[in-house]
N, C-alpha and C positions, 0 to 999 in steps of 0.2 A: 201738178203734182204727178211725181217720177214714182213709181214707187222699184225701188230693189226686192230681188229673188238670189240670194244668196247663193253661188252654187256651189257645188262639190267633190272634189276631188277622192273617185277613190281608188286605191291600190289594190292589182289581184297580184294574186298568189299567179307564177313564174310556171308555170304548167308544163315548158318542155325536158325533157328528160334532161339528168341529168349524170353523169359520171362518171367516180367518182374508183380511180383505177391502184391500188394495193398491192405492192410487188413487196412482198414480202422480200429483209436480204436474208442473203448466203453466201458461205462458209469456206475453204476447205484448208483442210487440214491434212500431213501425218499420220499412223496411231501411233501411239507414246504411252500409250496406260492410262493417262491422261483423262477428261475430264474435257470438249475439246462443248463452246457453249453459240448460242448464233440470236441474235437479241436484232428486235426492232423491224422497219414498213419506210417502203416510198409516199408516198402519195402524188399520183396527175393527176388536176380534175379536169374536165371538157369547159367548164366556162368560170369566164374573172372574176365572178359575184360569188361565188361558193366558195365558203375556205374553208380549212381545216377544222376552224375553230367550230362550224356549221351543225362538225354529228361528234358523237361519241365511238369509243367503245369501250368492251367491256371484257373484249375478249384474253390473253396473253399471249404477246406474240415475245415468245423465244420457244427453240427446244434443244435437248443435249443431250447424246451420246459419247459415248468412249475405243469400242472397239468399232472396226473398220466396215463402213456398211452408207448408205444416204438416208436422212432421219427428214420430212420432211412438218414445218410450222402447224399446218393443218391450221388455215387458220376460216374464216367463214364468215359471208354475207352480213350471216346473218348476225355480230359479231359487228357489227359495226347500224348506228344507230342515226336515223335527219334529227334532227333537232330545232331547226330553223323552217317554220311555218307560212315563210315565201318562198319557201320551196314543194312540191305537191310529188315529182316525183324524178327520185334523189336513184340505183342505181350503186351499187357496191360490187364491185370487181374484181378477181383478186386474182393474180401470176404470184404460183408456188416460184416459192425460195429452197436452199436446201442444202441444210451443214450435211458436205462429206466429209468424210476424214477415209483415208486413203492405206490401203497394206501396204506394207514394211515390204522392202525388197532387197529380197537376202539371194546372196551367191555362196555356198560349199562349195572348197577344193580339199578336196586331197590328196599326200602327192603316189606317186610313183619314184619306182626306183624298185634298184634287182641287183646284186649278190651271187659270188659263186657260191655253190654251193660246202654249208662249212658243221651239218648238220647243226644250225642256233636258226629259232623263229623267225623271218624278214619282216614285222611290223616297220608304220609312223603312223600313228595315231593322234598328229596335229593335224587342226582343220584348220582353210583360214576361211575369214569369214569378210566377206566381199560390201560393199552394196551401204545401205540401211542398219543392217546387221537386230541381230534381233534387244527387245525393252531388257535393260535390264532386271534376273531374274527367271524371268520367262521361258530359258532351256537355254540346255551348254550342250555340246558337239563331240563326238570322234571318231574317228577313226578305226574299224576293227576287222582289215585285212590279215591278214597274218598267211603265209606261206612257209615250212620248213626244206619240202625237199624239189626233186627237181617233176618242172609239172610239162603235158603238153603245148600252156597256152599258161596264158599272167591269172594271176587272182589279185579279181577285182575288190577296192579298198575302201568296202563300206563306207557309208556314213549314216551314223548314227545320231540321229535330234534327241538329245532325256527333253519334254518337256517337262515344265511346273505345275503347277498349281493354277495358274492365271493362266494360261501357254489358252488362245485357240487358234487353230488355223488357218482362220477365217480370215484375223491380224496378219496372213505373213503371208507373201508371193513367192518359196523361195528353190530359185535351182542348184540342183547339185552337179559338178567337178567331178568324176573320182579316178579312181588315178588304180594302177594297175602292179603289184609289186611280181616280182617272178623271180625265180635264182635256175641258177647256169650251171650244167657239169666245168667239175674240175678241169681244165685245163692240160693244169704241170703235172707231168711227168712224175707218179705214182708206182715207188720200184718195191713190190716184194719178195725177202729175201723168204725162202723155204731151207730151213735146214732137218737135218734129218734128222733121225737123233739115233744116235749109237750104238755101242755094249760091247763088253767079252765075256768068254766059258770057257769056260779046262774042259778038254774033250771026254 
């Protein structure tokens, strides 16, 4: 007589640590006055038996920003939950991603000029704007230097920025190159004629 004893098959949970690395997406833009967005993340797992379907994400993988600066997505390990009971030790590690908005690079240049004295002011209000320039509607510029008389040293053709409501200093990196205005003496010969008064009287 043969006695058969049924065997037992047992599958135990995987007890070694599984590392799931979450790398937030990053993005870089130049400030232009509009909102920028970065979404999503990449997943890297050190065990090929564990997949993205084995965990649940309950956060929001998105970061937004408008002004120049750095914005972090700020995902947390607790936003991710293991839902596969075959793995008892799953660790979620976050690698931060950043939305970076760069300030606009702007160079402002006012003119230099000189003329001989003629009794009228010398001005050059135009300003050349190069580089990235200003976002439309955020600022206007003019040069305010003015000189009328001969002076020992030139007058700076100062640049003034008129900042509108939406303008923020932090959104721009501005370099000024200001010209000089000067009045030179009149070098042409000036002839001054003195005419004496005349008169007669009876003795």
